[in-house]
C-alpha positions in Angstrom: 16.3 23.0 -5.6 18.7 22.6 -2.8 20.9 19.5 -3.0 22.7 18.4 0.1 26.4 17.5 -0.4 26.6 13.9 0.7 30.4 14.2 1.1 29.7 16.7 3.9 27.9 14.1 6.0 29.6 13.4 9.3 32.0 10.4 9.4 30.9 7.5 11.6 33.1 5.6 14.0 34.9 2.5 12.9 32.5 -0.4 12.7 29.4 1.7 12.5 27.8 1.7 9.0 24.9 3.7 7.6 21.8 1.7 7.0 21.2 0.9 3.4 18.0 -0.4 1.8 19.4 -3.9 1.5 20.3 -4.0 5.2 17.0 -2.5 6.1 14.9 -5.0 4.4 16.4 -8.2 5.9 16.2 -7.5 9.6 13.6 -10.2 10.0 16.2 -12.8 8.9 18.7 -11.9 11.7 19.3 -13.9 14.8 18.5 -12.2 18.2 22.2 -11.6 18.8 22.8 -10.2 15.3 19.8 -7.8 15.8 21.1 -6.8 19.2 24.5 -5.9 17.6 22.7 -4.1 14.8 20.9 -2.1 17.5 24.1 -1.2 19.3 25.6 0.1 16.0 22.5 2.1 15.1 22.4 3.7 18.6 26.0 4.7 18.1 25.2 6.1 14.7 22.4 8.3 16.2 24.8 9.6 18.9 27.4 10.3 16.2 25.0 12.2 14.0 23.8 14.4 16.9 27.4 15.1 18.1 28.3 16.1 14.6 25.2 18.3 14.4 24.0 16.6 11.2 20.9 17.8 9.4 17.7 17.2 11.3 16.2 15.1 8.5 19.2 12.7 8.6 19.0 12.4 12.4 15.2 11.8 12.2 15.7 8.9 9.7 18.4 7.4 11.9 16.1 7.7 15.0 13.2 6.2 13.2 15.3 3.2 12.2 16.5 2.8 15.8 12.9 2.7 16.9 12.0 0.2 14.2 14.9 -2.1 15.2 13.8 -1.9 18.8 10.3 -3.0 17.8 11.9 -5.9 15.7 14.0 -6.9 18.7 11.0 -7.1 21.0 9.0 -8.9 18.4 11.8 -11.5 17.9 12.8 -12.0 21.5 9.8 -11.0 23.6 12.1 -8.6 25.5 12.8 -4.9 25.4 16.3 -4.0 24.1 18.7 -2.9 26.8 22.2 -1.8 26.0 24.8 -4.0 27.7 22.3 -6.9 28.1 22.7 -9.2 25.1 19.9 -11.8 24.6 20.4 -15.3 26.0 21.7 -17.9 23.5 18.5 -19.9 23.8 16.0 -17.1 23.3 13.3 -17.9 20.8 10.7 -15.9 18.9 7.6 -16.3 20.9 5.1 -16.1 18.0 7.3 -16.9 15.0 5.2 -14.4 13.0 6.2 -12.1 10.2 8.4 -9.2 11.1 5.7 -6.9 9.8 3.0 -8.3 12.1 3.6 -6.5 15.4 3.3 -2.8 15.1 2.0 -2.5 18.6 -0.4 -4.4 20.8 -3.4 -3.0 18.9 -2.4 -3.3 15.2 -1.7 -6.3 13.0 -0.6 -5.6 9.4 0.8 -7.9 6.8 -0.1 -8.6 3.1 -2.9 -10.9 4.1 -4.3 -9.6 7.4 -5.1 -6.2 8.7 -6.7 -5.7 12.1 -6.7 -3.2 15.0 -8.7 -2.8 18.2 -8.7 1.0 17.8 -12.0 2.4 16.6 -10.1 5.1 14.7 -8.2 2.5 12.7 -4.5 1.7 12.3 -2.0 4.1 13.8 -0.4 5.2 10.5 2.4 7.3 12.1 3.6 4.2 14.0 3.3 2.2 10.8 5.5 4.6 8.9 8.2 4.2 11.6 7.7 0.4 11.6 8.1 0.1 7.8 10.7 2.8 7.5 8.9 4.8 4.8 8.4 8.6 4.6 5.3 10.6 5.4 3.7 12.5 2.6 4.1 16.0 3.8 2.3 19.1 2.5 5.5 20.1 0.7 5.4 16.9 -1.4 1.7 17.4 -2.2 2.4 21.0 -3.3 5.3 19.8 -5.5 3.1 17.2 -7.2 0.6 20.1 -8.0 3.4 22.3 -9.3 4.9 19.5 -11.5 1.5 18.3 -13.0 -0.2 21.7 -13.1 -3.3 19.9 -11.6 -5.1 20.2 -8.3 -3.9 17.3 -6.1 -6.4 14.4 -5.9 -8.5 14.4 -2.8 -6.7 11.2 -1.6 -3.5 13.3 -1.5 -5.2 16.4 0.0 -6.7 14.4 2.8 -3.8 12.1 3.6 -5.5 8.9 2.4 -2.3 8.3 0.5 0.0 9.1 3.4 3.4 7.5 2.9 5.9 7.1 0.1 9.3 5.8 -0.9 11.4 7.9 -3.3 8.5 10.0 -4.8 10.8 13.1 -4.8 13.3 11.1 -6.9 10.5 10.3 -9.4 9.6 14.0 -9.6 13.2 15.0 -10.0 13.5 12.8 -13.0 10.1 13.8 -14.5 11.2 17.5 -14.3 14.1 16.6 -16.5 11.8 15.0 -19.0 12.6 11.4 -17.9 9.3 9.5 -17.8 8.2 6.6 -15.6 5.5 4.0 -15.5 2.8 2.9 -13.1 2.3 -0.6 -11.6 -0.5 -1.7 -9.4 -2.6 -4.8 -8.9 -5.4 -6.8 -7.5 -5.7 -10.3 -5.9 -8.9 -11.7 -7.5 -10.4 -13.7 -4.6 -14.1 -13.2 -5.5 -16.3 -12.2 -8.5 -17.6 -9.0 -6.9 -15.3 -6.2 -5.8 -16.3 -3.7 -3.1 -15.8 0.1 -3.0 -12.6 -0.3 -0.9 -11.0 -2.2 -3.8 -11.5 0.8 -6.0 -9.2 3.1 -4.0 -5.9 2.3 -5.6 -7.4 2.2 -9.1 -9.2 5.6 -8.7 -5.9 7.1 -7.6 -3.8 5.3 -10.3 -6.1 6.5 -13.0 -5.6 10.1 -11.8 -1.8 9.6 -11.8 -2.0 8.1 -15.3 -4.0 11.1 -16.5 -2.0 13.9 -15.0 1.4 12.5 -15.8 0.3 10.9 -19.2 2.2 7.6 -18.6 1.8 3.9 -19.2 0.4 1.5 -16.6 0.6 -2.2 -16.0 -2.0 -3.9 -13.7 -1.2 -7.4 -12.3 -4.0 -9.8 -11.5 -2.5 -12.3 -9.1 -4.8 -15.2 -9.7 -1.9 -17.6 -9.0 -1.5 -16.1 -5.5 -5.2 -16.7 -4.7 -4.9 -20.3 -5.9 -2.0 -20.7 -3.5 -3.6 -19.0 -0.5 -7.3 -19.9 -0.9 -9.3 -23.0 -1.3 -10.1 -22.2 -4.9 -9.6 -24.0 -8.3 -7.2 -22.6 -10.8 -10.1 -22.1 -13.3 -12.1 -20.2 -10.6 -9.2 -17.9 -9.8 -8.7 -17.1 -13.5 -12.4 -16.4 -14.0 -12.3 -14.0 -11.0 -9.4 -12.2 -12.6 -11.3 -11.6 -15.8 -14.4 -10.4 -13.9 -12.3 -8.1 -11.7 -10.6 -6.8 -14.9 -14.1 -5.6 -16.1 -14.5 -3.5 -12.9 -11.0 -2.1 -13.2 -11.6 -1.2 -16.8 -14.8 0.5 -15.8 -12.7 3.0 -13.8 -11.9 4.6 -17.1 -8.3 3.6 -17.9 -6.9 4.5 -21.3 -6.6 1.2 -23.3 -3.8 2.8 -25.4 -1.7 3.3 -22.2 -2.8 0.3 -20.0 -1.9 -3.4 -20.0 -3.8 -5.7 -17.6 -2.4 -9.2 -17.2 -3.2 -12.4 -15.4 -0.2 -14.2 -13.9 -1.5 -17.5 -15.2 -1.6 -16.1 -18.7 1.4 -13.8 -18.9 4.0 -15.8 -17.1 3.8 -18.6 -19.7 4.0 -16.2 -22.7 6.8 -13.9 -21.6 10.3 -15.3 -21.3 11.6 -11.9 -20.1 9.1 -11.7 -17.3 10.0 -15.2 -16.1 13.7 -14.5 -16.3 13.2 -11.6 -14.0 11.2 -13.8 -11.6 14.1 -16.2 -11.5 16.7 -13.5 -11.0 14.8 -12.2 -8.0 14.3 -15.7 -6.6 18.1 -16.3 -6.8 18.8 -13.1 -4.7 16.4 -13.7 -1.9 17.1 -16.4 0.7 14.5 -18.6 2.4 15.4 -17.0 5.8 14.7 -13.6 4.3 11.2 -14.4 3.1 10.5 -16.1 6.4 11.6 -12.9 8.1 9.7 -10.6 5.8 6.5 -12.6 5.4 6.3 -15.0 8.3 6.2 -18.1 6.2 6.2 -21.4 8.2 7.9 -24.6 7.4 4.5 -26.2 6.6 3.7 -23.6 3.9 3.8 -24.8 0.3 6.8 -23.8 -1.7 4.5 -21.9 -4.1 3.9 -19.3 -1.3 7.6 -19.0 -0.6 8.4 -18.3 -4.3 5.4 -16.1 -5.0 6.9 -12.7 -3.8 9.3 -12.8 -6.7 6.3 -12.8 -9.1 4.7 -9.8 -7.5 8.1 -8.1 -7.6 8.9 -8.7 -11.3 6.5 -6.0 -12.8 8.6 -3.4 -10.9 11.2 -3.8 -13.7 10.5 -2.3 -17.1 12.2 -5.1 -19.1 9.5 -7.5 -17.8 7.4 -6.0 -20.5 9.4 -6.0 -23.8 6.3 -5.4 -25.8 6.0 -2.0 -24.0 9.6 -1.0 -23.2 11.6 -3.1 -25.6 14.9 -4.1 -23.9 15.0 -1.1 -21.6 15.6 -1.9 -18.0 16.1 1.6 -16.7 12.5 3.0 -16.8 11.5 4.0 -13.2 8.4 2.3 -11.7 5.9 4.0 -9.4 3.6 1.7 -7.4 0.4 3.1 -5.8 -0.8 0.4 -3.3 -2.2 -0.1 0.2 0.6 -0.1 2.7 0.0 -3.8 3.7 1.6 -4.6 0.3 4.8 -2.8 1.2 6.8 -5.9 2.4 6.8 -7.2 -1.1 8.4 -4.0 -2.4 10.9 -3.6 0.5 12.2 -7.0 -0.7 12.1 -5.8 -4.3 14.0 -2.6 -3.5 16.6 -4.7 -1.7 17.1 -6.9 -4.8 16.9 -4.3 -7.5 20.4 -2.8 -7.4 21.9 -6.3 -7.1 20.4 -7.3 -10.5 21.1 -4.0 -12.1 17.6 -2.4 -12.0 16.3 0.9 -10.5 14.4 0.6 -7.3 10.6 1.1 -7.6 9.1 4.1 -5.9 5.9 3.7 -3.9 2.8 5.7 -2.7 1.0 4.0 0.2 -2.7 4.3 0.9 -4.5 3.9 4.3 -7.0 1.1 4.7 -10.7 1.4 3.8 -12.8 0.6 6.9 -15.5 -2.0 7.1 -19.1 -0.8 7.6 -19.0 -2.1 11.2 -16.0 0.1 12.1 -12.3 0.7 11.3 -11.4 -2.0 13.9 -13.1 -4.7 11.9 -12.2 -6.4 8.6 -14.1 -6.3 5.3 -14.7 -9.7 3.9 -16.0 -10.8 0.5 -17.8 -13.6 2.3 -19.7 -11.1 4.5 -22.1 -9.1 2.3 -22.8 -6.6 5.1 -19.1 -5.7 5.7 -18.9 -3.3 2.8 -20.7 -1.7 -0.2 -20.2 -4.0 -3.2 -20.0 -2.8 -6.7 -23.0 -5.0 -7.5 -25.3 -3.6 -4.8 -28.6 -2.0 -5.8 -29.6 1.5 -4.5 -31.9 -0.2 -2.0 -29.1 -2.5 -0.7 -26.7 0.5 -0.3 -29.3 2.4 1.7 -30.2 -0.6 3.9 -26.5 -1.5 4.6 -25.6 2.0 5.6 -28.6 2.5 7.8 -28.3 -0.8 9.5 -24.6 -1.5 9.7 -22.5 1.7 9.4 -20.8 2.2 12.7 -21.9 5.5 14.3 -19.9 8.1 16.2 -23.1 9.7 17.5 -24.5 9.7 21.0 -27.2 7.3 22.3 -30.0 9.8 22.2 -30.9 12.9 20.1 -30.7 15.1 23.2 -27.2 13.9 24.1 -26.1 14.2 20.5 -27.4 17.8 20.2 -25.7 18.7 23.4 -22.3 16.9 23.0 -22.0 16.2 19.3 -20.7 13.2 17.5 -17.2 11.9 16.9 -16.4 11.9 13.1 -13.0 10.2 13.8 -14.8 6.9 14.5 -17.9 7.4 12.4 -17.8 5.1 9.3 -20.3 7.2 7.3 -18.0 10.2 7.7 -14.9 8.1 6.9 -16.5 6.9 3.7 -17.3 10.5 2.7 -13.7 11.4 3.3 -12.9 8.9 0.5 -15.7 9.7 -1.9 -17.0 13.3 -1.4 -14.8 15.6 -3.6 -15.9 19.0 -2.2 -13.4 19.9 0.6 -15.6 22.8 2.0 -18.7 20.6 2.1 -16.8 17.8 3.9 -15.4 20.3 6.5 -18.9 21.7 7.1 -20.3 18.2 7.6 -17.5 17.5 10.1 -18.2 20.7 12.0 -21.9 20.2 12.1 -21.6 16.6 13.2 -19.1 17.4 15.9 -21.3 20.2 17.2 -24.5 18.1 17.2 -26.2 20.2 14.5 -26.1 17.2 12.2 -27.6 13.9 13.4 -26.3 10.4 12.6 -29.3 9.6 10.4 -28.7 12.8 8.5 -25.0 12.0 8.0 -25.9 8.5 6.7 -28.4 10.1 4.3 -25.6 12.2 2.8 -23.4 9.1 2.4 -26.3 7.2 0.8 -26.9 10.0 -1.7 -23.2 10.1 -2.5 -22.7 6.4 -3.0 -25.9 5.5 -4.9 -25.2 7.5 -8.0 -21.4 6.7 -7.9 -22.1 2.9 -7.8 -24.9 3.2 -10.5 -22.5 5.0 -12.8 -19.9 2.4 -12.3 -22.3 -0.4 -13.0 -23.4 1.4 -16.2 -19.8 1.7 -17.4 -19.1 -1.9 -16.6 -22.0 -3.0 -18.8 -20.2 -1.3 -21.7 -17.1 -3.5 -21.0 -17.4 -6.4 -23.5 -15.3 -9.6 -23.7 -13.6 -8.0 -26.7 -12.7 -4.9 -24.5 -11.2 -7.2 -21.9 -9.2 -9.0 -24.6 -7.8 -5.6 -25.8 -6.6 -4.6 -22.4 -5.1 -8.0 -21.6 -3.3 -8.6 -24.9 0.5 -7.9 -24.7 1.1 -5.1 -27.1 2.9 -1.7 -27.5 1.4 1.2 -25.6 1.2 4.8 -26.8 3.5 7.0 -24.7 6.7 9.0 -24.8 9.6 8.1 -22.6 
């Protein structure tokens, strides 16, 4: 493997510094003038790298960051950045929202809200630039296949997991027989989960199996109490019910620890100490910039990000890792959760821990289309894991947004648009056969396959999948849940 000599990187002019993770994550806390000055410095860095004929990859990263800063500047000031035109002293942020809110005029993405006016869904290429992550290229997918000796999961093959942070570093270490652990989670806001909630768990189970590594799953019942109009007891009950659906995905009890924040925080001094360490190293201005908190938000919301960050560090789980604080963490999650872990990656080196790596998934569309939001309060917005075969059939036939034409004649002549058709999008997630999926796409695009026929294929794919999940869930007893949620040693080799 070729390793670039960092010492050979071009020197930058005085006053121009390379962007580090810690700098990158706190842009939202800057004043307009500070951000303007940061933009000037970044523009100078790009020019310097180009003049010195630096490697293309390094120039691309610098340009992406420059674009991100320009977006931040417009979001903060309401004005486009212009060199030589500093912002007025009295300029104010027009919407006072989170720095991660405004990707462009169409997309809105933060840990609690995802929306777009585009029928194809969120523009993920822009989101990668906005968040400063790296695209999962074919080369990385091929490398995962080589390291594991397994065919890449369909979520990787099809770009459903599309972005990452430091995955190459994780694989470098793994090739040297240095293991890592997985961390993912669920915010239990309702008793019933829908099929979209399964995406990170399906992929996490595959990662656990092919790498043979331990996993921790955080159930943030405390977060739901802080954000929703729910009682503590209700949030905790939802956590236990959701744990049953998660266990039904097939996780290995000998390698998996599932925990409720309400339960684990009070029983683990090591976990709480890490929470406090993180809290000490993040300012109020930083969390306001990252998450868009308002002065009227309760202090529980402001301190919560440290609780979601703490499982990223191995010594938060002494029953699993002992006192070791050097075990790398890999977090598979939807990309709307990335702000939490940008903050975590900023804090980690300052408290002596390795930065967590991440794999980001795209969003699962609502039945009514990728531009709408799934809601637990709207039974018709998605397929729920409690739905009967008849309910699945009726929901898809009545509510699944179609990319087909208005009449059969038009459809036969012009074909349908699979890029906006929800039935095809769902098949992309759940139909494992690549050749079959491609044939469906070609037939639908050409008009050979009608919308009703496409929906029938989806119905026949989801009905047995949901039925099998329900059958596995019936086998999950209270004792099984207790086993998974009891702090204990796990069976693995580091």
